[in-house]
C-alpha positions in Angstrom: 25.4 45.6 -108.3 25.1 43.0 -111.4 21.6 41.6 -111.7 19.9 39.3 -114.1 16.6 38.5 -115.6 14.4 35.6 -115.0 15.4 33.9 -118.2 18.8 33.4 -116.6 17.5 31.2 -113.8 17.8 27.5 -114.3 18.3 24.6 -111.9 19.6 21.3 -112.6 19.7 19.9 -108.9 16.3 18.7 -108.0 15.4 15.4 -106.3 12.2 13.5 -105.8 10.4 11.7 -103.0 12.1 8.5 -104.1 15.4 9.3 -102.6 13.5 8.9 -99.0 14.7 12.3 -97.8 12.7 14.5 -100.1 9.0 15.2 -100.6 6.5 16.5 -103.1 5.5 15.2 -106.6 7.5 15.9 -109.7 4.6 18.0 -110.9 4.8 20.3 -107.8 8.4 20.9 -108.5 7.7 21.7 -112.2 4.8 24.0 -111.3 6.8 25.9 -108.8 9.7 26.3 -111.2 7.3 27.7 -113.9 5.8 30.1 -111.4 9.2 31.3 -110.4 10.3 32.0 -114.1 12.8 29.2 -114.5 13.6 28.5 -118.1 15.0 25.0 -117.4 14.6 22.4 -114.7 16.7 19.3 -114.3 15.7 16.3 -112.2 18.8 14.7 -110.7 17.7 12.3 -108.1 20.3 10.2 -106.2 21.6 7.3 -108.3 20.0 3.9 -107.6 23.3 1.9 -107.2 22.9 -1.8 -107.6 24.7 -3.0 -104.5 25.9 -6.6 -104.7 24.5 -7.7 -101.4 21.2 -7.3 -99.6 22.0 -3.6 -98.5 19.1 -1.3 -99.1 20.2 2.5 -99.0 18.0 4.9 -97.0 19.3 7.9 -99.0 18.3 7.0 -102.7 15.9 5.3 -104.9 15.9 1.5 -105.3 16.9 0.3 -108.9 13.4 -1.0 -109.5 12.0 2.5 -109.0 14.3 4.0 -111.6 12.2 3.3 -114.8 9.2 5.1 -113.0 11.4 8.0 -112.2 12.5 8.6 -115.9 8.9 8.0 -117.1 7.5 10.6 -114.7 10.1 13.1 -115.7 9.7 12.6 -119.5 6.0 12.9 -119.2 6.1 16.2 -117.5 8.6 17.4 -120.1 6.2 16.6 -122.8 3.2 18.1 -121.0 4.8 21.5 -120.1 7.1 21.7 -123.2 5.7 25.2 -124.0 6.4 26.5 -120.5 9.8 25.1 -119.5 12.5 22.8 -120.7 12.8 19.7 -118.4 15.9 17.4 -118.2 16.3 14.0 -116.6 19.5 13.1 -115.0 21.0 11.7 -111.8 23.4 12.8 -109.0 26.1 10.1 -108.5 29.1 9.4 -106.4 32.4 8.3 -107.9 32.1 4.5 -107.4 34.8 3.2 -109.7 33.5 -0.5 -109.6 30.1 0.8 -111.0 31.1 3.2 -113.6 30.5 0.7 -116.5 27.1 0.0 -115.1 26.5 3.8 -114.8 27.5 4.4 -118.4 25.2 1.5 -119.6 22.4 2.9 -117.6 22.7 6.4 -118.9 22.8 5.0 -122.5 19.9 2.7 -122.0 17.5 5.2 -120.6 18.9 8.2 -122.6 19.7 10.3 -119.6 20.3 13.9 -120.3 23.2 14.4 -117.8 25.0 13.3 -114.6 26.2 15.4 -111.8 28.9 14.3 -109.4 27.9 14.6 -105.7 30.5 12.7 -103.7 28.9 12.0 -100.3 30.7 8.9 -99.1 34.3 7.4 -98.9 34.1 4.1 -100.8 30.2 3.8 -100.5 27.5 4.3 -97.8 27.8 0.7 -96.6 31.3 1.0 -95.2 32.6 4.6 -95.7 32.3 7.9 -93.9 29.9 10.5 -94.9 32.2 13.4 -96.2 29.9 15.9 -94.5 31.1 14.6 -91.2 34.7 14.8 -91.9 36.7 16.2 -89.1 40.3 15.1 -89.7 42.9 16.3 -92.3 43.1 12.8 -93.9 39.4 12.7 -94.4 39.1 15.9 -96.3 42.1 14.9 -98.3 40.4 11.5 -99.1 37.5 13.6 -100.4 39.6 15.7 -102.7 41.4 12.6 -103.9 38.3 10.6 -104.6 36.2 13.7 -106.1 39.1 14.7 -108.5 39.2 11.2 -109.8 35.5 11.4 -110.4 36.0 14.6 -112.1 38.5 13.4 -114.5 36.3 10.6 -115.8 34.5 13.1 -118.0 31.2 11.5 -117.2 29.7 14.5 -115.2 28.4 17.9 -116.2 29.5 19.6 -112.9 30.5 19.0 -109.2 27.7 19.5 -106.7 28.5 20.9 -103.4 32.4 20.8 -103.9 32.9 22.1 -100.2 30.7 19.6 -98.6 33.7 18.1 -96.8 33.9 21.4 -94.7 30.6 21.1 -93.2 31.9 19.6 -89.9 35.5 20.6 -90.1 36.3 22.9 -87.3 38.6 25.5 -88.6 40.2 26.7 -91.8 43.8 25.7 -92.1 46.5 24.6 -94.6 44.8 21.4 -95.3 41.7 23.2 -96.3 43.6 25.4 -98.6 45.3 22.4 -100.1 42.2 20.4 -100.7 40.4 23.6 -102.1 43.3 24.1 -104.6 43.2 20.6 -105.7 39.5 20.7 -106.3 39.5 24.0 -108.0 42.6 23.3 -110.2 41.0 20.0 -111.3 37.8 21.9 -112.1 39.8 24.4 -114.2 41.7 21.8 -116.0 38.5 19.7 -116.8 36.3 22.6 -117.5 33.8 21.5 -114.9 31.7 24.0 -113.2 31.6 23.9 -109.3 28.1 24.2 -107.7 27.3 26.9 -105.2 24.7 24.8 -103.2 21.6 26.6 -101.8 20.7 23.6 -99.6 23.8 24.2 -97.8 22.9 27.9 -97.4 19.7 26.7 -95.7 21.7 24.4 -93.4 23.9 27.4 -92.4 21.0 29.7 -91.7 19.4 26.9 -89.6 22.6 26.3 -87.6 22.7 22.7 -88.9 26.5 22.7 -89.4 29.1 21.6 -86.7 32.2 23.1 -88.5 32.9 25.6 -91.3 29.7 24.7 -93.1 29.1 24.9 -96.9 29.1 26.8 -99.0 32.3 27.9 -97.3 33.4 31.5 -98.0 37.0 30.6 -97.8 36.7 27.8 -100.3 35.0 30.3 -102.7 37.8 32.8 -102.4 40.2 30.1 -103.5 37.8 29.3 -106.4 37.9 32.9 -107.5 41.7 33.0 -107.3 42.0 29.7 -109.4 39.6 31.0 -112.1 37.0 28.4 -112.1 33.5 28.4 -113.4 30.4 28.0 -111.1 26.8 27.1 -111.3 24.0 27.6 -108.7 22.3 24.5 -107.6 19.1 24.7 -105.4 19.6 21.1 -104.4 15.7 21.0 -104.0 14.3 18.4 -101.7 11.0 20.2 -101.4 9.1 21.8 -104.2 8.9 25.2 -102.5 12.6 25.6 -102.6 12.1 26.5 -106.2 10.1 29.5 -105.2 12.8 31.1 -103.0 14.1 33.4 -105.7 15.7 35.7 -103.3 18.2 33.2 -102.4 19.0 32.3 -105.9 19.5 36.0 -106.7 21.7 36.6 -103.6 23.9 33.7 -104.5 24.3 35.1 -108.0 25.3 38.5 -106.8 27.8 37.0 -104.3 29.6 35.0 -107.0 29.6 38.0 -109.3 31.2 39.9 -106.6 34.0 37.5 -106.2 34.4 37.7 -110.0 33.6 34.1 -110.7 32.1 33.4 -114.1 28.7 31.6 -113.6 27.4 29.0 -116.0 23.7 30.0 -116.4 22.6 27.2 -118.8 24.0 23.8 -119.2 24.7 22.5 -122.8 23.4 19.1 -123.7 23.9 16.6 -126.4 27.7 16.7 -126.0 
């Protein structure tokens, strides 16, 4: 079976305590990544959307915390430059009304990258969480919204592309159609799809009420559609970066499907 060396392990999906559902210091994440032989580590905490009312999200940093986030990541990048390459980015939803703000934020702070992680229909104030989608129209809404986000060209890759199947009860024709829409858009835009290791943990813990994610049927469609993939740890605790067996098992699974894996993101483009 195909194997790889430690130099081929990189992770660009890492959160911090600021998102209110993760723990550990940025330094702990970096030290565990170095310990595990990672060559590159990207922080991509949840985007601090500036909602136009008094709404305070419970699943992302607040806007006034963002400068401290960037400063902390950049400082670690300088301190451990001889041991690991560290990048600073964000995981963002596709919120059309806020795209100009997001572009300005990325430029102002010199962010290295953005990844697309579509969690909510519209936004978390009013829309459903796509991980709780149970109806056909809800998973189609996910595909529609997500492909529009992919086509903006603003994002390096699509995180947990099969999140919408987490609570969906059974694989059916709508699942196939949604999967094809996502995969064909990924192929046309050249955007890798993420095999998400947090989802693997959820499945192992019995935390899904439906098909779950990563969904094997989705990845069979991805293989047939000839897309590229990337492994994302989606680390919310620093110790996740020490679970090398899970990373290696995912790499072997994807290789077995014949899916080309992006091992290292290219920046400055």
